C-alpha positions in Angstrom: 0.0 0.1 0.0 1.4 3.6 -0.7 1.7 5.8 2.4 2.2 9.7 1.9 4.3 11.5 4.1 2.5 14.4 5.8 5.6 16.9 5.7 7.3 15.9 2.2 4.5 14.1 0.5 7.1 11.2 -0.4 5.2 8.2 -1.3 6.3 5.1 1.0 5.1 1.7 -0.8 4.8 -0.5 3.1 3.6 -4.2 2.9 -0.2 -4.3 4.0 0.6 -7.1 6.5 3.2 -4.7 8.6 0.5 -2.2 8.8 -2.3 -2.1 11.8 -5.6 -1.2 10.5 -8.0 0.4 12.5 -5.3 1.5 14.9 -2.5 4.1 15.2 1.1 3.6 13.7 4.0 5.7 13.3 6.6 5.5 10.7 9.7 8.0 10.1 9.8 9.4 6.5 13.5 8.3 5.0 13.4 11.2 3.0 12.9 14.2 5.1 13.4 12.1 9.0 9.8 13.3 10.0 7.5 11.1 12.6 4.5 10.5 11.0 1.4 9.2 13.0 -1.9 8.1 11.0 -4.7 5.6 11.1 -5.8 4.0 7.9 -9.6 2.3 8.1 -9.5 -1.5 9.4 -10.0 -4.1 7.1 -11.6 -7.3 7.4 -9.2 -10.5 7.5 -9.6 -14.2 7.2 -8.1 -15.9 10.2 -5.9 -18.5 9.9 -4.9 -20.8 12.4 -2.3 -20.1 15.0 0.6 -21.7 15.4 1.1 -24.7 18.3 0.7 -23.1 21.6 -0.2 -19.6 20.4 -4.4 -20.3 20.4 -4.1 -20.8 24.2 -2.0 -17.7 25.1 -4.5 -15.6 22.6 -7.5 -16.8 24.1 -6.2 -15.9 27.3 -4.7 -12.6 26.8 -5.8 -9.4 28.1 -7.2 -6.7 25.3 -4.4 -4.4 24.6 -3.6 -2.0 27.5 -2.4 1.4 27.4 -0.6 1.7 30.7 -1.7 -1.8 33.1 0.0 -2.4 36.2 2.7 -5.2 36.0 2.0 -8.5 36.8 3.7 -10.9 39.4 6.6 -12.7 37.8 5.9 -16.3 38.0 7.7 -18.3 40.0 11.0 -20.3 39.1 9.0 -23.6 39.6 6.5 -22.4 36.9 8.8 -21.2 34.3 11.6 -23.5 35.0 13.8 -20.9 34.8 16.4 -19.4 38.1 14.7 -17.6 40.4 14.4 -14.0 39.0 15.2 -10.6 41.1 12.6 -8.6 42.8 10.8 -5.8 40.4 12.3 -2.8 40.6 14.9 -0.7 38.8 18.1 -2.8 39.3 20.6 -1.1 37.2 24.2 -2.3 38.1 25.8 0.3 40.8 28.6 1.6 38.1 26.3 1.6 35.5 27.3 6.0 35.2 30.7 4.9 34.2 29.9 2.4 31.3 31.2 2.7 28.0 28.7 3.6 25.8 30.7 4.8 23.1 27.9 4.5 19.9 30.6 3.1 18.1 29.8 -0.5 19.8 27.4 -0.8 17.9 27.1 -3.8 15.3 28.1 -2.8 11.7 24.9 -2.5 9.9 22.6 -2.7 12.6 19.8 -0.8 10.8 16.6 -3.3 11.0 14.6 -3.4 14.5 11.2 -4.8 15.3 9.7 -4.5 18.8 6.6 -6.1 20.3 4.8 -4.4 22.7 0.8 -4.4 23.5 1.4 -1.0 24.8 0.9 1.9 21.9 2.6 3.9 23.8 5.3 2.4 24.7 5.5 1.6 21.3 5.8 4.9 20.2 8.6 5.6 22.7 10.9 3.1 21.5 10.2 4.3 17.7 11.3 7.6 18.2 14.5 6.1 20.7 15.4 3.7 18.8 15.7 6.4 15.5 18.1 8.0 17.4 20.7 4.8 17.2 19.9 4.9 13.4 17.2 1.6 13.6 14.6 1.3 11.0 11.6 0.1 13.3 8.7 -1.8 12.3 6.2 -3.0 15.2 4.4 -6.2 15.4 0.4 -6.3 15.5 0.2 -9.1 17.5 1.9 -13.0 18.3 1.2 -14.3 14.6 2.2 -11.1 12.8 5.6 -11.0 15.1 5.9 -15.0 14.4 5.9 -14.2 10.2 8.3 -11.4 10.5 10.6 -13.4 11.8 10.3 -15.9 9.2 10.6 -13.8 5.9 12.5 -10.8 7.5 15.9 -10.1 8.7 16.2 -7.9 11.9 19.3 -6.9 13.6 17.3 -6.0 17.0 14.4 -7.1 18.6 13.0 -6.0 21.4 10.2 -8.3 23.1 7.7 -7.9 26.2 7.9 -10.6 28.9 4.2 -11.2 28.8 2.9 -9.9 25.4 -0.3 -10.0 25.4 -0.9 -12.0 29.0 2.3 -14.8 27.8 4.9 -15.7 30.4 8.5 -16.5 30.0 7.4 -19.9 29.0 4.8 -19.7 27.0 6.1 -16.3 25.2 5.6 -17.6 21.4 8.0 -14.8 20.0 11.2 -15.8 22.5 10.1 -19.6 21.3 10.6 -18.8 17.6 13.7 -16.2 18.1 15.3 -19.4 19.9 14.6 -21.7 16.9 16.2 -19.6 14.6 19.4 -21.2 12.5 22.2 -20.0 14.0 24.0 -18.5 11.1 21.2 -16.1 11.3 20.7 -16.0 15.5 24.2 -14.7 15.5 23.7 -11.5 13.4 20.7 -10.8 15.5 20.4 -9.0 19.3 17.3 -9.9 21.1 16.3 -8.0 24.5 13.7 -9.1 26.7 11.9 -6.3 28.7 9.6 -7.1 31.9 9.1 -5.8 35.5 11.2 -9.2 37.0 14.0 -8.5 35.4 17.4 -7.1 36.7 18.9 -4.5 33.5 22.4 -5.8 32.0 21.3 -8.9 34.1 24.0 -11.5 32.4 23.3 -14.6 33.9 19.6 -14.5 33.1 20.0 -13.2 29.8 22.1 -16.4 29.1 19.9 -18.7 30.7 17.2 -17.6 28.3 19.4 -17.6 25.5 18.7 -14.1 25.2 21.5 -11.3 24.4 20.3 -8.8 27.6 17.5 -8.4 29.7 16.1 -5.1 30.5 13.2 -4.0 33.6 10.3 -2.2 32.6 10.9 1.0 34.3 14.6 1.3 32.3 13.5 2.2 29.1 13.6 5.5 29.1 17.2 5.3 29.4 17.3 2.2 26.8 19.7 4.0 24.2 22.6 3.7 27.1 21.3 0.0 28.2 21.1 -1.3 24.1 24.5 0.5 23.6 26.6 -1.1 26.5 25.1 -4.0 26.2 25.6 -4.7 22.5 29.2 -3.4 23.0 29.7 -6.1 25.7 28.2 -8.9 23.1 30.1 -7.7 20.0 33.2 -7.6 21.6 32.5 -11.3 23.3 31.8 -12.4 19.9 35.1 -11.3 18.3 36.7 -13.3 21.0 34.5 -16.3 20.7 35.0 -16.3 16.4 39.0 -15.9 17.2 38.9 -18.9 19.6 36.3 -20.6 17.4 38.9 -20.4 14.1 42.0 -21.0 16.1 40.3 -24.8 16.6 39.6 -25.1 12.5 35.8 -25.3 13.5 33.4 -23.6 11.2 31.5 -20.5 13.3 28.5 -20.7 11.6 27.4 -24.5 13.0 
């Protein structure tokens, strides 16, 4: 569908399945860099069957929320994961001294997808990621997010832990990420946001096969968090690749 920038009138060809018909959505014009917000008339979409486990999650999901209170985190027994710290802003004590040089961003990182059921947070993240040079798309629902992962290449994913009522153990987007071929997954940086996490907790991120975790209350400072976390991962992967090559192994396998 052709979408026209409200500022410079440049026409953009955007795929229909990326447009949330009947709901406000935002995009950055690549020509004049102005943020546009518009709502297109709702379309009637033929339903298709959900992937395994998604139907139950969607049926139990609450309606989209603007600013709902955080839900209590599942216990370690329920999720099968290590116990998580209590909610709250929990950046490392020396966070202010972390290296946040934008040169730590991996080369070519320009495409991002965010999966949040709050339009307010979606708009906030789009604006903040644009300052880091990302072209950002938003997922309409679980099915749309999984579909975009199958047919698109993203270097950055930011996923809400309890997206539409999911938990860590039932979040279909996290499952889809962890099933991606390693040669593709290594080129992606995946962050999960939730009220139960300690921001930049490497141990929790490692246990979930993620690149970093972020506490919901730290989203206002997400630029510094992402640059710091990406810098650490970039340096780790450089060392890891060097060791793999020294042993004559194929990194992509």
